[in-house]
C-alpha positions, 0 to 999 in steps of 0.5 A, spaced: 459 517 531 465 514 533 465 509 528 464 515 523 470 519 526 475 513 525 473 512 518 474 519 517 481 519 520 483 512 516 481 516 509 484 522 511 491 519 513 489 515 506 488 522 503 495 525 505 498 518 503 495 519 496 499 526 495 505 522 498 504 517 493 503 521 487 509 526 489 515 524 492 520 523 490 520 527 485 515 533 487 514 536 494 509 533 498 508 540 501 506 545 495 503 547 490 496 545 492 493 539 490 491 539 482 487 535 477 492 531 474 488 532 467 486 540 466 491 542 472 486 546 476 488 547 483 482 543 487 478 547 493 477 544 499 470 542 497 474 537 492 479 534 497 474 531 502 476 524 502 471 520 499 465 524 499 467 529 494 470 524 489 462 520 490 459 527 489 463 529 483 461 522 480 469 520 480 471 525 476 474 532 476 469 538 478 472 542 472 474 538 466 470 532 468 476 527 467 476 520 471 479 520 477 483 514 478 480 509 482 486 507 487 484 514 491 478 511 492 480 504 494 486 506 498 481 511 502 476 507 503 480 501 505 484 505 510 478 507 513 475 500 514 482 498 517 481 504 522 474 502 524 476 494 525 482 497 529 477 501 534 473 495 535 479 491 537 479 486 531 485 489 528 492 490 532 495 497 532 501 493 528 496 489 523 494 496 522 501 499 520 502 493 516 495 493 512 497 501 510 504 499 509 501 494 504 497 499 501 502 504 499 507 499 497 503 495 492 500 502 489 507 505 488 509 498 485 503 498 480 505 505 479 512 505 478 514 498 479 519 500 484 518 505 491 522 509 495 527 506 499 525 512 504 518 510 504 519 503 506 524 505 512 518 510 515 514 504 516 519 499 518 522 503 524 515 503 528 514 495 526 521 494 530 517 497 536 512 491 535 517 487 533 525 485 532 530 483 527 530 475 526 533 471 521 527 471 516 527 478 517 535 479 516 535 473 510 530 477 506 533 484 507 539 481 505 536 478 498 533 485 498 540 488 498 543 482 493 537 483 488 539 490 487 546 488 484 544 481 481 538 478 476 534 475 481 527 474 478 524 477 484 526 485 485 529 487 491 524 491 493 520 485 493 524 482 498 525 488 502 517 488 503 518 481 505 523 483 511 518 488 514 513 483 514 518 478 517 519 483 523 511 482 525 509 475 523 512 468 524 516 464 518 509 459 517 506 466 514 511 468 510 511 461 506 504 462 506 505 469 503 510 466 498 506 460 495 500 464 495 502 470 492 506 466 487 500 462 485 496 468 484 502 471 480 503 465 475 494 465 474 495 473 472 501 471 468 498 466 464 491 468 463 491 476 464 497 479 461 498 478 454 506 480 453 512 477 456 514 483 461 515 484 468 509 485 473 509 489 479 509 483 484 508 487 491 501 487 490 500 480 490 505 479 496 500 484 500 494 481 497 496 474 500 498 477 507 491 481 507 488 474 505 491 471 511 490 477 515 482 476 513 481 469 515 485 470 521 479 474 523 473 470 521 476 464 522 
């Protein structure tokens, strides 16, 4: 029962953050009530139970039957699992926050190829409780600022995400994250990207961080 409650807590937080990702900064996150992206029908409470409603409705809108974006389900399930691992003592509060932070920025980057600086700041402030500014965090932060004015191939948001990670992880892990994400990004460009266009890079950085965290848990 306790495990279920932690999972539901994590999924519920992810459900709320999903609304934030979908609406902020262009719409209010308070009103109007949640609605279907396709038909505009206002959703009732039975349609908003994290994960359960999506499974019952077969990942489709109950009214127009249009398919619901997969990232909602993935995000809610991932956060639910992360909360279970945290409750079992397998993840620290710092790692839990970083995992949620990574998912939020990744989804933003996939959807918009950018993310609001305010969202970044909302996660960085609590991260400062666990860590502190260091040479890596400051350097990456300055590169992020410079990237807003100079074409550095990597977007400023990528550097700012790494700066946030550097508040909590050591320099060796930061280097591993950069190397793994670069290799996976090159692989994606070679085999899955048909046109020479910019790709969202935060998801590759986040995946590298998640893989390293999983490696530490297992080994």
